C-alpha positions in Angstrom: 3.6 31.6 4.8 0.4 32.1 6.9 0.2 35.7 8.2 0.6 36.3 11.9 -1.6 38.5 14.1 -0.7 40.1 17.4 -2.0 38.7 20.6 -5.3 40.0 22.0 -6.0 40.8 25.7 -6.4 37.7 27.7 -9.8 36.8 29.3 -9.4 33.0 29.6 -11.0 31.5 32.7 -8.9 28.9 34.4 -10.7 28.5 37.7 -14.4 27.9 37.4 -16.5 29.1 40.3 -19.9 27.5 40.7 -21.8 24.6 42.2 -20.2 22.0 39.9 -16.6 23.0 40.6 -16.3 23.8 44.3 -14.4 20.5 45.0 -11.4 21.3 42.8 -9.4 24.2 41.4 -7.0 24.5 38.5 -3.7 26.0 39.8 -2.9 28.4 37.0 -3.2 32.1 37.7 -4.3 34.3 34.8 -2.4 37.4 33.9 -3.9 40.0 31.5 -0.6 41.3 29.9 2.0 38.8 28.6 5.5 39.4 29.9 7.1 38.4 26.6 6.6 38.6 22.8 6.7 35.3 21.0 8.5 35.3 17.7 7.8 32.7 14.9 10.6 32.3 12.4 9.6 30.2 9.3 12.0 27.3 8.7 10.4 25.4 5.8 7.0 24.7 4.2 5.4 22.2 1.9 5.2 19.5 4.6 1.7 18.4 3.6 -0.8 17.5 6.3 1.8 17.7 9.1 0.7 16.5 12.5 3.9 15.8 14.5 7.6 16.1 14.3 10.5 15.0 16.5 14.3 14.4 16.5 16.0 11.1 16.8 18.5 12.5 19.4 21.3 10.8 17.3 23.4 13.9 16.8 22.3 14.4 13.2 20.2 17.5 13.8 17.4 16.1 11.7 13.7 16.6 12.3 11.3 13.9 11.2 7.8 15.2 10.2 4.8 12.9 10.4 2.1 13.5 7.8 -1.5 12.5 8.4 -1.6 10.5 5.1 1.2 8.1 6.2 4.5 9.7 5.3 7.5 10.7 7.5 9.7 13.4 5.9 13.2 14.4 6.9 14.1 18.0 7.4 17.8 18.9 7.8 19.1 22.4 8.0 15.7 23.7 6.8 15.7 21.5 3.7 13.2 18.7 3.1 14.7 15.5 1.7 12.9 14.4 -1.5 12.6 10.7 -0.5 10.4 10.0 2.6 12.1 8.5 5.6 9.0 6.1 6.0 6.1 5.5 3.7 3.0 3.8 5.2 0.5 5.2 2.8 -0.4 1.6 1.9 -1.3 0.9 5.6 -2.9 4.1 6.8 -6.6 4.5 6.5 -8.2 7.0 4.1 -8.6 10.4 5.8 -12.1 10.0 7.2 -13.1 11.5 10.6 -9.9 11.9 12.6 -8.0 9.0 11.1 -4.5 8.9 9.8 -0.9 8.6 10.9 -0.2 10.4 14.3 3.1 10.0 15.9 6.7 8.7 15.8 9.0 7.9 18.7 12.7 7.0 18.4 14.1 4.5 20.9 16.4 6.2 23.5 19.3 4.1 22.1 18.3 4.7 18.4 21.8 5.7 17.3 22.9 2.1 18.2 19.8 0.0 17.5 17.9 1.8 14.8 14.5 1.1 16.5 11.5 3.5 16.0 7.8 3.3 16.7 4.8 4.8 14.9 1.1 5.0 15.4 -1.7 5.2 12.8 -5.2 4.0 12.0 -5.2 0.9 9.8 -6.7 1.1 6.4 -8.4 -2.3 6.5 -10.0 -2.0 10.0 -9.9 1.6 11.3 -8.0 0.3 14.4 -5.3 2.3 16.1 -2.0 0.5 15.5 1.2 1.0 17.3 4.1 -0.7 15.4 7.9 -0.9 15.6 10.2 -0.5 12.6 14.0 -0.4 12.1 16.0 1.9 9.9 17.7 0.4 6.9 21.4 0.7 5.9 20.5 4.1 4.6 20.1 6.4 7.7 17.4 8.3 5.9 15.2 5.4 4.8 13.1 2.8 6.6 11.9 -0.3 4.8 8.4 -0.4 6.1 7.4 -3.9 4.9 10.6 -5.6 6.0 10.8 -4.2 9.5 7.3 -4.0 10.8 6.4 -5.5 14.2 2.8 -4.8 15.5 2.7 -4.0 19.2 -1.0 -2.9 19.7 -4.2 -2.8 17.8 -7.1 -0.9 19.5 -10.6 -0.8 17.9 -12.6 2.4 18.4 -16.4 2.6 18.4 -16.3 5.5 15.9 -13.5 7.0 13.7 -12.8 9.7 16.2 -10.6 10.4 19.3 -7.7 8.1 18.6 -5.1 10.1 20.5 -2.0 8.3 19.1 0.9 10.1 20.8 4.0 8.1 21.3 6.9 9.3 23.6 9.6 7.6 25.5 9.8 8.7 29.1 13.0 9.4 31.1 12.5 5.8 32.5 13.0 4.4 29.0 9.4 3.1 28.8 7.2 3.8 25.8 4.2 6.0 26.7 1.1 5.8 24.4 -1.9 8.2 24.4 -5.2 6.6 23.4 -8.5 8.5 23.0 -11.8 7.1 23.9 -12.9 6.4 20.3 -16.3 7.9 20.8 -18.1 11.0 19.5 -21.8 10.3 19.9 -23.6 10.8 23.2 -25.4 7.5 22.9 -22.2 5.5 22.8 -20.5 7.7 25.4 -23.1 7.0 28.0 -22.9 3.2 27.7 -21.5 1.6 30.8 -18.9 0.9 31.7 -17.6 4.2 30.4 -14.5 3.3 28.3 -12.2 6.0 29.6 -13.0 4.9 33.2 -12.9 1.2 32.5 -9.5 -0.2 33.5 -10.2 -3.3 31.4 -10.1 -1.1 28.3 -7.0 0.6 26.8 -9.1 3.5 25.4 -9.2 6.9 27.1 -5.8 6.1 28.7 -2.1 6.7 28.8 -0.3 3.4 28.5 3.2 2.5 29.6 5.0 -0.3 27.7 8.4 -2.0 28.2 9.7 -2.5 24.6 13.1 -3.7 25.9 11.7 -6.7 27.8 13.3 -5.8 31.1 10.3 -7.7 32.4 10.3 -10.9 30.3 8.1 -10.5 27.1 7.7 -14.2 26.3 6.1 -14.3 22.9 4.6 -10.8 23.2 6.2 -7.8 21.4 6.4 -5.8 24.6 6.2 -6.4 28.4 4.0 -4.7 31.0 6.3 -3.0 33.5 5.9 -4.6 36.9 5.6 -1.1 38.6 2.6 0.0 36.5 -0.1 1.2 38.9 -2.8 -1.4 38.0 -0.6 -4.5 37.5 -2.1 -7.6 39.2 -5.7 -6.4 39.3 -8.2 -8.8 37.7 -10.3 -5.9 36.5 -7.5 -4.0 34.8 -5.1 -4.0 31.9 -1.6 -3.8 33.3 -0.5 -1.5 30.5 -2.7 1.4 31.9 -0.6 4.2 33.4 -3.3 6.9 33.8 -7.0 7.1 32.8 -10.0 9.5 32.2 -9.0 11.1 28.9 -11.2 12.1 26.0 -8.7 12.7 23.3 -5.1 13.3 24.5 -3.6 15.4 21.7 0.1 15.7 22.4 2.0 15.2 25.7 5.6 15.5 26.6 8.0 15.1 29.5 9.8 18.0 31.1 13.5 17.5 30.5 14.3 19.0 33.9 12.1 17.0 36.3 10.4 14.4 34.2 6.9 15.7 34.7 4.4 14.4 32.1 2.1 17.3 30.8 -0.8 16.4 28.5 -3.3 18.4 26.4 -6.7 16.7 26.5 -9.3 17.8 23.9 -12.6 18.7 25.5 -16.2 18.1 24.5 -18.1 21.3 24.1 -17.0 23.6 26.9 -13.4 23.1 28.3 -9.9 22.3 27.1 -7.4 20.9 29.6 -3.7 20.8 30.5 -3.1 17.9 32.8 -0.1 16.9 34.9 -0.2 13.1 34.6 1.1 10.8 37.3 1.1 7.0 37.9 -2.5 6.0 38.4 -4.0 9.5 38.1 -7.7 9.7 36.9 -8.5 12.8 34.9 -12.2 12.5 35.0 -13.6 12.0 31.5 -16.5 11.4 30.9 -17.6 12.1 34.5 -16.5 15.7 34.1 -15.1 18.1 31.5 -12.7 20.6 32.9 -14.0 21.2 36.4 -17.6 20.8 35.6 -19.8 17.7 36.0 -20.7 16.4 32.5 -24.4 17.3 31.8 -26.4 15.1 29.4 -28.8 16.5 26.8 -31.7 15.8 29.2 -30.1 18.0 31.8 -29.0 15.2 34.1 -25.5 14.6 35.3 -23.7 11.6 33.8 -22.5 10.8 37.3 -24.7 12.1 40.1 -21.8 11.9 42.7 -19.1 13.4 40.5 -18.3 16.1 43.0 -17.2 13.6 45.6 -15.0 11.3 43.4 -11.2 11.5 43.8 -10.4 12.9 40.4 -7.3 14.8 39.4 -8.1 18.4 38.4 -6.5 20.1 35.4 -3.3 22.0 35.8 -4.8 24.7 33.6 -7.8 25.1 31.2 -9.5 27.4 28.8 -13.0 27.7 27.5 -14.9 27.2 24.3 -16.4 30.3 22.6 -19.7 30.0 24.5 -17.7 30.1 27.8 -14.8 32.3 26.7 -14.8 34.2 23.4 -11.0 34.3 23.4 -10.5 30.6 24.2 -10.7 27.9 21.6 -12.1 24.5 20.6 -9.3 21.9 20.5 -6.1 21.9 22.5 -2.7 21.0 21.1 -0.3 20.1 24.0 3.3 21.2 23.9 6.5 21.2 25.8 8.3 22.9 28.7 11.1 25.0 27.1 14.4 23.7 28.3 16.7 25.1 25.6 18.8 28.2 26.3 18.4 28.9 30.0 18.8 32.7 29.3 15.7 32.7 27.1 12.5 34.2 28.5 10.8 31.0 27.4 12.8 28.9 29.8 10.6 27.1 32.3 7.4 27.8 30.4 5.0 25.1 29.1 3.8 26.2 25.6 0.5 24.9 24.2 -2.0 26.1 21.6 -5.5 25.7 20.2 -5.9 23.9 16.9 -9.0 25.9 15.8 -8.4 29.4 17.1 -4.7 29.6 16.5 -4.0 31.0 20.0 -0.7 30.1 21.8 -0.4 30.2 25.5 2.4 29.7 28.0 2.2 28.3 31.5 5.0 29.4 33.8 5.9 26.0 35.3 9.0 27.3 37.1 7.4 30.4 38.5 4.0 31.4 39.8 1.9 29.2 37.4 1.1 32.3 35.4 -1.0 31.6 32.2 -0.3 34.1 29.4 -1.8 34.4 25.9 1.3 35.0 23.7 0.1 35.0 20.1 -2.8 34.5 17.9 -2.1 33.2 14.3 -4.2 32.3 11.3 -3.2 28.7 11.1 -4.3 25.3 12.5 -1.6 24.4 15.0 -1.1 20.6 14.9 2.0 20.2 17.1 4.9 21.7 18.9 8.3 20.2 18.2 11.4 19.8 20.3 14.8 19.3 18.7 17.8 17.6 20.2 19.1 20.7 21.9 15.7 21.6 23.5 14.7 24.3 21.1 11.0 24.5 20.3 9.2 24.8 16.9 5.6 25.1 15.8 4.0 22.9 13.1 0.8 23.6 11.3 -1.5 21.2 9.5 -0.9 23.4 6.4 2.6 22.1 6.4 4.7 25.0 7.7 7.4 24.6 10.4 8.3 27.7 12.5 11.1 28.0 15.0 10.0 29.7 18.3 11.8 32.5 20.1 10.8 35.2 22.5 11.7 38.7 23.6 11.0 39.9 27.1 8.8 42.9 27.4 9.7 45.9 29.6 7.9 45.9 32.9 
């Protein structure tokens, strides 16, 4: 198992003071000493290039682990089943750039209808694919070829920033996170900027009706009539929110339904965003609370300070801004398991590169605390059916999270 290190003192900046940030503030308040000790209990290992895991909420207690190369494995009672639940290696692109299989979402009525949804980059084209499958007569196996229905195919400019998160909201709609698909500055600065272009699905969170409550016709999904940009000639109706660079993990708070999202930054800031219908989170106009500055020293958008953009809920800096920050955020969950746990009401998130784990006190005074620093690449947090939280590393280790309150 990867060794763990104790947390270091916290010096993360969450409110940037300066000429480029006076119009907005993040709400989190930094505290220097964490109020709890985070405990990681190893559950299992050998999960390959693991990037996501979830439960089916079907009463089975199983966790389903998504591997970057196209497999979904079943973990039950800490044991990994030998046969994969789903095998899409034949469909998923070779691991170049940031490509691969990303996410899995079970339909809210999965126990009755056996429907599930996956996202990956397609081997033949490099496009981000969102597809539906159905479980076979064996509850631990999906026949990938027999059950596939393609919902979306989204082509990037470059093999980076796909996003790919899939999650059903409390409204029963399927939410899809899509990155901007751009890494180079030359393509980023082309107008219209894709993350701000409502006619593009890239750099967005999408909201889809896969149950055809609004009639689907011949399409594999419907656009909900109450999506914020429905009816606009310049917009795709699927768009729920915009202005994201690479949304890497988002989740809904089980208590109030809030959508919290980690958006991977460019070269200075990593963001936690509270996403609402129609919200614009600024990319590429700004990164964090700063106007985006081009290599020639000019702002990408000269009027960025006056635009009605939604500021991050919290943020942390890259090493040149904050030596105890990180480089690539992994969004997490608000803990809604045991209400007596010191984790209750805290949103946990981490950094893929630095291995640091933070909590944001959603139910309290918005305190931001650095809880732990580990020598592993944290690819995802995991929520089981009961609301317990786990941590997943790209090295293929699954940990259960717990915490002990510290004495005042």
